[in-house]
C-alpha positions in Angstrom: -49.1 3.6 15.2 -45.8 5.3 15.8 -43.2 4.4 18.5 -43.9 7.6 20.6 -47.6 8.0 19.9 -49.1 4.9 21.5 -52.8 5.7 22.5 -54.0 5.2 26.0 -56.5 2.5 25.0 -57.6 0.7 21.9 -61.1 0.6 20.4 -62.8 -2.8 20.8 -62.2 -3.5 17.1 -58.7 -2.0 16.9 -55.4 -3.9 17.2 -51.8 -2.7 17.7 -49.6 -2.8 14.6 -47.0 -5.5 14.1 -44.3 -2.8 14.5 -45.6 -2.0 18.0 -45.6 -5.7 18.9 -42.1 -6.0 17.6 -41.0 -3.0 19.7 -42.7 -4.6 22.8 -40.9 -7.8 22.1 -37.5 -6.0 21.8 -38.2 -3.9 25.0 -38.2 -0.6 23.1 -41.5 0.7 24.5 -41.7 2.8 27.6 -43.1 1.4 30.8 -46.4 3.2 30.3 -46.7 2.1 26.7 -45.9 -1.5 27.7 -48.5 -1.4 30.4 -51.2 -0.3 28.0 -50.2 -2.9 25.4 -50.3 -5.6 28.0 -53.8 -4.6 29.0 -54.8 -5.1 25.4 -53.1 -8.4 25.2 -55.0 -9.7 28.2 -58.3 -9.1 26.4 -57.2 -9.9 22.8 -56.4 -13.6 22.2 -55.5 -13.0 18.6 -52.8 -10.4 19.4 -51.5 -12.5 22.2 -51.1 -15.5 19.9 -49.5 -13.4 17.3 -46.9 -12.1 19.8 -46.2 -15.6 21.0 -45.7 -16.7 17.4 -43.3 -13.8 16.8 -41.4 -14.8 19.9 -41.0 -18.4 18.7 -40.1 -17.7 15.1 -36.8 -16.5 13.7 -36.7 -12.6 13.6 -35.4 -12.5 10.1 -38.3 -14.5 8.7 -40.8 -12.6 10.7 -39.5 -9.3 9.4 -39.7 -10.7 5.8 -43.3 -11.8 6.4 -44.2 -8.4 7.9 -42.5 -6.6 4.9 -44.4 -8.7 2.4 -47.7 -8.0 4.3 -47.0 -4.3 4.3 -46.2 -4.4 0.6 -49.6 -6.0 -0.2 -51.3 -3.4 2.0 -49.6 -0.6 0.2 -50.5 -2.0 -3.2 -54.1 -2.2 -2.1 -54.0 1.3 -0.8 -52.5 2.6 -4.1 -55.2 0.8 -6.1 -58.0 2.3 -4.0 -56.5 5.8 -4.4 -56.3 5.4 -8.1 -60.0 4.6 -8.1 -60.6 7.7 -6.0 -62.4 5.8 -3.3 -62.0 6.2 0.4 -59.9 3.2 1.6 -61.5 1.3 4.5 -59.7 -1.9 5.6 -62.5 -4.1 7.0 -61.9 -5.7 10.4 -62.5 -9.2 9.0 -59.8 -8.7 6.4 -57.3 -7.4 9.0 -58.1 -10.5 11.1 -57.6 -12.7 8.0 -54.2 -11.2 7.2 -53.1 -11.7 10.8 -54.3 -15.3 10.9 -52.5 -16.1 7.6 -49.3 -14.5 9.1 -49.7 -16.5 12.3 -50.2 -19.7 10.3 -47.0 -18.9 8.3 -45.0 -18.3 11.5 -46.3 -21.6 13.0 -45.4 -23.5 9.9 -41.9 -22.1 9.9 -41.5 -23.0 13.6 -42.7 -26.5 12.9 -40.4 -27.2 10.0 -37.5 -25.5 11.8 -37.7 -27.3 15.1 -39.8 -30.4 14.7 -40.0 -31.7 11.1 -36.2 -31.4 10.7 -35.6 -33.6 13.7 -37.1 -36.6 12.0 -35.2 -36.3 8.7 -32.4 -38.6 7.8 -33.3 -41.5 10.2 -34.9 -43.8 7.7 -34.3 -44.9 4.1 -37.6 -45.3 2.2 -37.1 -47.1 -1.1 -37.5 -45.1 -4.3 -41.0 -45.2 -5.8 -42.8 -45.4 -2.5 -46.2 -43.8 -2.8 -47.8 -41.3 -0.4 -49.7 -43.2 2.3 -52.7 -42.9 4.4 -50.6 -43.9 7.4 -47.0 -44.7 8.3 -45.7 -47.8 10.1 -42.5 -47.4 12.2 -40.6 -50.3 13.8 -37.2 -51.9 14.5 -35.7 -55.1 13.3 -33.5 -57.1 15.7 -31.6 -60.4 15.7 -31.9 -63.2 18.2 -29.3 -61.4 20.4 -31.3 -58.2 20.4 -28.9 -56.4 18.1 -30.1 -54.1 15.4 -30.2 -55.5 11.8 -28.9 -52.9 9.4 -30.1 -53.1 5.7 -33.0 -55.4 6.3 -35.8 -55.1 3.6 -39.4 -54.5 4.6 -41.6 -55.3 1.6 -45.4 -54.7 1.5 -46.8 -57.9 0.0 -48.7 -57.3 -3.3 -47.2 -53.8 -3.8 -43.9 -52.3 -4.8 -43.7 -50.4 -1.6 -40.5 -51.1 0.3 -38.3 -49.7 3.1 -34.7 -50.5 4.3 -33.6 -50.4 8.0 -30.9 -48.0 9.1 -27.9 -48.8 11.3 -30.1 -48.8 14.3 -32.5 -51.3 12.7 -35.2 -48.7 12.4 -37.6 -48.4 9.4 -40.6 -46.5 8.2 -43.0 -47.8 5.6 -46.1 -46.3 3.9 -49.5 -47.9 3.6 -52.6 -47.1 1.6 -54.8 -49.7 3.3 -55.7 -50.2 7.0 -54.3 -53.8 6.9 -51.4 -55.4 5.1 -48.8 -58.1 5.2 -45.1 -57.3 5.2 -42.1 -59.5 4.4 -39.0 -58.8 6.4 -35.8 -60.3 5.0 -32.0 -60.0 5.1 -29.2 -62.2 3.8 -28.2 -64.6 6.5 -31.6 -64.5 8.3 -34.8 -66.5 7.9 -37.4 -64.2 6.1 -40.5 -63.4 8.2 -44.0 -62.5 7.1 -46.1 -60.4 9.5 -49.6 -58.9 9.3 -49.8 -55.2 10.3 -52.6 -52.6 10.7 -52.7 -48.9 11.5 -53.4 -49.5 15.2 -50.4 -51.7 16.1 -47.3 -49.5 15.5 -44.5 -49.0 16.4 -43.5 -52.7 16.2 -40.5 -54.8 17.0 -39.5 -57.6 14.6 -37.0 -60.4 15.5 -35.2 -62.3 12.7 -33.7 -65.7 13.3 -30.3 -66.4 11.8 -30.3 -69.0 9.0 -28.6 -72.3 9.6 
């Protein structure tokens, strides 16, 4: 669908191209073209979600994803032409490509804005295994001050975590219930039972005599 040849309406099973959505997002369509596109977006949840994902994602990555999708489509077209068959892109395959693209955009947005915000706050010990759930907490002293460098050891395993300068820690578990040993030089060690339903937790260590 070209920039200057936007049809008055779409067929019930037809969708605007990604280029048209990009032009709409950039404000490059005329008022009449924007109006017709908006009418389609009201009745098409998939195109509306795709446009929203394009708005949230970084333009450069979206363009790269669109370019890769176009390349795959061109390769399929070329293969069909070599076999001398009339190419017909089924509606369900078009929907599948758009859903994959939308999922890729959502994953980029998540890692860019959400996953990165939680990185660097904790120091899991080397060798920790992938867990079925994560326990988060904070270790404080009797005065309510954070204890930096405290060790959180999962009893009966080699899984361990170390608190950061704010006393925060995160430790991985493979079972619903476990016992942890919290220790630090100059403090009395403390054992504590934990389960997946009681986190985050606050642990207070008493100073050794």
